[in-house]
C-alpha positions as CSV (number, residue, x, y, z in Angstrom):
1,M,129.4,81.0,79.9
2,A,127.8,81.1,83.3
3,V,125.2,83.9,84.0
4,P,126.0,85.8,87.3
5,V,123.1,85.9,89.7
6,I,122.8,87.7,93.0
7,A,121.6,84.8,95.2
8,G,121.8,86.4,98.7
9,L,122.3,89.7,100.5
10,G,123.3,90.2,104.1
11,T,123.3,93.5,106.1
12,A,124.9,94.5,109.4
13,Q,124.8,97.9,111.1
14,P,126.0,99.2,114.5
15,P,123.6,100.9,116.9
16,A,121.6,103.9,115.6
17,A,121.1,107.4,116.9
18,A,118.5,110.0,116.0
19,Q,119.7,112.9,113.9
20,D,118.1,115.3,116.4
21,E,120.0,113.6,119.3
22,L,123.3,113.8,117.4
23,W,122.7,117.5,116.7
24,E,121.7,118.4,120.3
25,G,124.1,116.2,122.0
26,F,127.3,116.8,120.0
27,F,127.3,118.7,116.7
28,S,125.5,121.8,118.2
29,R,128.7,122.3,120.2
30,H,131.0,121.3,117.4
31,F,130.1,124.5,115.4
32,S,130.0,128.0,116.7
33,G,128.7,131.5,115.8
34,T,127.0,132.0,112.4
35,T,128.4,128.6,111.4
36,R,126.3,126.9,114.0
37,A,123.0,128.4,112.6
38,L,123.9,127.2,109.1
39,A,124.9,123.8,110.4
40,E,121.5,123.4,112.2
41,R,119.6,124.2,109.0
42,I,121.8,121.7,107.0
43,F,121.2,119.0,109.6
44,A,117.4,119.7,109.6
45,N,117.2,119.5,105.8
46,S,119.5,116.5,105.3
47,G,116.7,114.0,104.6
48,V,118.2,111.9,107.5
49,S,116.3,111.1,110.7
50,R,118.4,108.2,112.0
51,R,122.0,107.1,111.5
52,Q,124.2,104.3,112.6
53,A,127.6,104.8,114.2
54,A,130.2,102.2,115.3
55,V,131.9,105.1,117.2
56,N,129.0,107.2,118.4
57,P,130.0,110.9,119.0
58,L,127.4,111.1,121.8
59,L,129.5,108.5,123.7
60,E,133.0,109.1,122.3
61,D,134.5,112.1,120.6
62,V,137.1,111.0,118.0
63,S,137.4,114.4,116.3
64,D,140.9,115.0,117.6
65,W,142.2,111.5,117.2
66,S,145.2,110.8,115.0
67,T,144.8,108.9,111.8
68,E,146.8,106.0,113.3
69,R,144.4,105.7,116.3
70,R,141.4,105.8,113.9
71,M,142.8,103.0,111.8
72,R,143.4,100.8,114.8
73,R,139.8,101.3,115.8
74,Y,138.7,100.6,112.3
75,Q,139.9,97.0,112.5
76,V,138.3,96.5,115.9
77,E,134.9,97.6,114.7
78,A,134.8,96.6,111.0
79,L,135.8,92.9,111.4
80,P,132.7,91.8,113.4
81,L,130.4,94.0,111.3
82,G,131.8,92.5,108.1
83,K,131.5,89.0,109.5
84,E,127.9,89.5,110.4
85,A,127.0,90.8,106.9
86,V,128.9,88.0,105.1
87,G,127.4,85.3,107.3
88,R,123.9,86.5,106.6
89,A,124.5,86.7,102.8
90,L,126.0,83.2,102.7
91,T,123.1,81.8,104.6
92,A,120.6,83.5,102.3
93,A,122.4,82.0,99.3
94,G,122.6,78.5,100.9
95,L,126.5,78.4,100.6
96,D,129.4,77.9,103.0
97,A,132.4,80.2,103.2
98,G,134.5,77.4,101.7
99,D,132.5,77.6,98.4
100,V,133.6,81.2,97.7
101,G,136.0,81.4,94.7
102,L,136.6,85.2,94.8
103,F,136.2,87.5,97.8
104,V,135.9,91.3,96.9
105,V,136.0,93.8,99.8
106,C,135.2,97.5,99.3
107,S,136.1,100.1,101.9
108,C,137.4,103.7,101.8
109,T,137.2,104.4,105.6
110,G,140.0,102.2,106.9
111,Y,143.2,100.4,105.9
112,A,145.4,97.8,107.4
113,T,147.5,94.9,106.3
114,P,146.5,92.1,106.7
115,G,143.2,93.7,105.7
116,L,139.5,92.8,106.1
117,D,139.7,90.4,103.2
118,I,142.4,88.2,104.7
119,L,141.1,88.4,108.3
120,L,137.6,87.5,107.3
121,A,138.7,84.7,105.0
122,R,140.6,83.3,107.9
123,D,137.9,83.7,110.5
124,L,135.1,82.4,108.3
125,G,137.0,79.4,107.0
126,M,137.3,80.3,103.3
127,A,139.4,77.9,101.2
128,P,143.2,78.5,100.8
129,D,142.7,79.0,97.0
130,T,140.0,81.7,97.5
131,Q,141.1,84.7,95.5
132,R,140.8,88.1,97.0
133,M,140.4,91.7,95.8
134,F,140.4,94.9,97.8
135,V,138.8,98.0,96.4
136,G,139.8,101.1,98.3
137,H,139.2,104.8,98.0
138,M,136.6,104.6,95.3
139,G,134.0,105.9,97.8
140,C,130.3,105.8,97.4
141,Y,130.2,104.0,94.0
142,A,132.6,101.2,94.9
143,A,129.9,98.6,95.3
144,L,129.2,98.6,91.5
145,P,132.7,98.0,90.2
146,G,133.0,95.4,93.0
147,L,129.8,93.8,91.7
148,G,131.2,94.0,88.2
149,A,134.4,92.2,89.1
150,A,132.6,89.5,91.1
151,S,130.2,89.0,88.2
152,D,133.0,88.7,85.7
153,F,134.7,86.1,87.8
154,V,131.5,84.1,88.1
155,T,131.0,84.2,84.3
156,A,134.6,83.2,83.5
157,R,135.2,80.6,86.2
158,G,131.7,79.3,87.0
159,R,132.4,79.6,90.7
160,P,130.6,81.7,93.4
161,A,131.9,85.1,94.3
162,L,131.3,87.2,97.4
163,L,131.2,91.0,97.7
164,L,131.5,92.9,100.9
165,C,131.1,96.7,101.3
166,A,132.0,97.9,104.8
167,E,132.3,101.6,105.9
168,L,132.9,103.3,109.2
169,T,132.5,107.0,108.4
170,S,131.9,107.8,112.1
171,L,135.7,107.4,112.5
172,H,136.3,110.5,110.4
173,I,134.6,113.3,112.3
174,Q,136.9,116.3,111.8
175,P,138.1,118.7,114.5
176,A,135.8,121.6,115.4
177,T,136.6,124.8,113.6
178,A,135.3,128.4,113.9
179,R,135.6,129.1,110.2
180,L,132.8,128.4,107.8
181,D,133.2,125.1,106.0
182,T,130.0,124.1,104.4
183,Q,131.4,120.9,102.9
184,Q,132.4,119.6,106.3
185,I,129.0,120.5,107.7
186,V,127.2,118.6,104.9
187,S,129.5,115.6,105.4
188,H,128.9,115.5,109.2
189,A,125.1,115.7,108.6
190,L,124.8,112.8,106.1
191,F,127.3,110.0,106.7
192,S,126.7,106.8,108.5
193,D,128.1,103.2,109.1
194,A,127.1,99.9,107.6
195,A,128.2,96.6,106.0
196,V,126.4,94.8,103.2
197,A,127.5,91.6,101.5
198,A,126.2,90.0,98.3
199,V,126.7,86.4,97.0
200,I,127.0,86.1,93.2
201,V,126.6,82.5,91.8
202,P,126.6,81.0,88.3
203,G,123.2,80.5,86.7
204,A,120.9,80.1,89.7
205,A,117.2,79.7,89.2
206,G,116.3,82.4,91.7
207,G,117.8,85.8,92.6
208,Y,118.7,88.6,90.1
209,R,120.9,88.3,87.0
210,V,123.6,90.9,86.7
211,R,123.1,91.9,83.1
212,E,125.7,94.6,82.9
213,V,127.7,97.1,84.9
214,T,128.8,100.3,83.2
215,S,130.2,103.7,84.0
216,V,131.1,107.2,82.8
217,T,133.7,109.5,84.4
218,D,134.0,113.3,83.9
219,T,137.6,114.0,84.7
220,S,137.2,117.7,84.1
221,T,135.3,117.8,87.5
222,A,137.9,115.7,89.5
223,D,138.1,118.4,92.2
224,H,134.4,118.3,92.9
225,M,134.5,115.3,95.3
226,T,137.6,114.4,97.3
227,W,138.6,112.2,100.2
228,D,141.9,113.3,101.6
229,V,144.0,111.5,104.1
230,T,145.0,114.0,106.9
231,D,146.7,113.7,110.2
232,T,143.3,113.6,111.8
233,G,141.5,111.1,109.7
234,F,140.0,111.3,106.2
235,R,138.5,114.6,105.2
236,M,135.6,114.9,102.7
237,G,135.5,117.6,100.0
238,L,132.0,117.9,98.4
239,S,131.3,120.7,95.9
240,P,127.8,122.0,95.6
241,K,128.3,121.6,91.8
242,V,128.0,117.8,92.0
243,P,124.3,117.6,91.2
244,Q,124.8,119.8,88.1
245,V,127.4,117.4,86.8
246,L,125.1,114.4,87.5
247,S,122.3,116.1,85.6
248,T,124.6,116.3,82.5
249,H,125.5,112.6,82.4
250,V,122.9,110.5,84.2
251,R,120.2,110.3,81.5
252,G,122.7,109.3,78.7
253,L,124.3,106.7,80.9
254,V,121.0,105.0,81.8
255,D,119.5,105.3,78.3
256,D,122.6,103.7,76.7
257,L,122.7,100.9,79.3
258,L,119.0,100.0,78.8
259,A,119.1,100.3,75.0
260,R,121.8,97.7,74.9
261,H,119.3,95.3,76.5
262,G,116.3,96.3,74.5
263,T,114.5,98.2,77.2
264,S,113.9,101.7,78.4
265,V,113.4,103.8,81.6
266,T,109.6,103.2,81.6
267,E,110.1,99.4,81.8
268,V,112.3,99.6,84.9
269,D,110.2,99.0,88.0
270,G,113.0,99.1,90.6
271,W,115.5,102.0,91.2
272,A,118.3,101.7,93.7
273,V,119.9,105.2,93.5
274,H,122.7,106.2,95.9
275,P,121.4,109.0,98.0
276,G,124.4,111.3,98.2
277,G,121.8,113.8,99.6
278,P,118.3,115.0,98.9
279,R,119.5,117.2,96.0
280,I,121.2,114.2,94.3
281,L,117.9,112.2,94.4
282,N,115.9,115.2,93.1
283,V,118.3,115.6,90.1
284,V,118.1,111.9,89.2
285,E,114.3,111.9,89.5
286,R,114.0,114.9,87.3
287,E,116.5,113.8,84.6
288,L,115.0,110.3,84.3
289,A,111.4,111.6,84.6
290,L,110.6,109.1,87.3
291,P,107.3,109.0,89.0
292,P,107.1,110.2,92.7
293,E,107.3,106.7,94.0
294,G,110.3,105.8,91.8
295,L,112.9,106.7,94.4
296,A,110.9,105.9,97.5
297,A,113.3,103.1,98.6
298,S,116.3,105.4,98.1
299,R,114.7,108.2,100.1
300,A,113.7,105.7,102.9
301,V,117.3,104.4,103.2
302,L,118.6,108.0,103.4
303,D,116.0,108.8,106.1
304,E,116.6,105.7,108.2
305,H,120.3,105.0,107.6
306,G,122.0,108.1,106.2
307,N,124.7,108.0,103.5
308,C,126.8,104.9,104.3
309,S,129.1,105.4,101.3
310,S,129.7,102.1,99.4
311,P,127.1,99.8,101.2
312,T,124.2,102.3,100.6
313,V,123.2,101.2,97.1
314,L,123.1,97.6,98.3
315,L,121.0,98.6,101.3
316,I,118.5,100.1,98.8
317,L,118.6,96.9,96.7
318,D,117.9,94.8,99.8
319,R,115.0,97.0,100.7
320,L,113.5,96.6,97.2
321,L,113.9,92.9,97.2
322,R,112.3,92.5,100.6
323,G,109.2,94.5,99.5
324,E,105.7,93.0,99.0
325,A,106.2,93.1,95.2
326,P,109.9,92.7,94.3
327,P,110.7,94.4,91.0
328,R,111.3,92.5,87.8
329,R,114.0,94.8,86.5
330,V,116.3,97.0,88.7
331,V,118.7,99.8,87.8
332,M,121.4,100.6,90.4
333,L,123.1,104.0,90.3
334,A,126.0,105.3,92.4
335,F,128.2,108.3,92.2
336,G,131.6,109.3,93.6
337,P,135.0,110.9,93.0
338,G,136.0,111.4,89.4
339,L,133.3,112.6,89.1
340,T,132.2,109.0,88.3
341,L,128.7,107.6,87.6
342,Y,128.2,103.9,87.8
343,A,125.1,101.9,86.7
344,A,124.1,98.3,86.8
345,L,121.1,96.5,85.3
346,L,119.6,93.5,87.2
347,E,116.8,91.3,86.1
348,R,114.9,88.7,88.2
349,A,116.0,85.2,87.3
């Protein structure tokens, strides 16, 4: 059977804005009274200094838009962003769009039919027999089940697969409210927009082998993280108990994954951990007993790009692989509704 190898990554992001500018120019007026003071502290302590927005609130306030209007704008903004990311990934892998056997698209911030998968397949010139899969509403961890599905296809069919994660969280700013809603403040302080594509090919000499993708879900905490469709966009629910749940499961998930491949935490030299926020990274660092520099790439991506939902863990992987000394072995971790923890083990081919 063919060994799946990540042969190319491509990233695309809309224009950036400084966190301070977003606060002063928009969000400071979005909250009022005692809520405003709390929101200012949360923004300041978010670990984010810059974020990208396809629909920048400094230029265009969408907070009162209907969901229908937001979904129409999603297609306008997501299509060129996805095309840019896919084009870069295919170029990095040395492939044409017509070589792709399976096209997997992950997104939880917009829906339409025909969707991004069909429209991009058409515009990029993919073959008529290219299979497609759309992964929706899995949220921040969607990249890893997407990577797992693409890798399984490569192994079974011996043909290249393409994964695209594209999110426009800027479309889902919620209406201003006078009541205290800490979960919405945290959401508004963290989230950002991006698209990242990955090309997975059979048995390449370079790149990174996908050794395994695995997960664990604690359904007893299903209400801790939600993403509800409302009349004014999608609304995030984010319990402060999420880090506690992660602390219960993350060490066992990682140890079991590594043990199946005859290795351990101390032998992993690359960590791509989804930065749901500073507390999430602190919990993972503590539970895995990682050195201070272990999550440097994850913290840097949070600082420079915010939480982009599903593309974020791929942004961190891209950062690791572009470093002066690319790691030999990488563990990717991402978390989302369920509560669900996903992990993947990569090894340099």
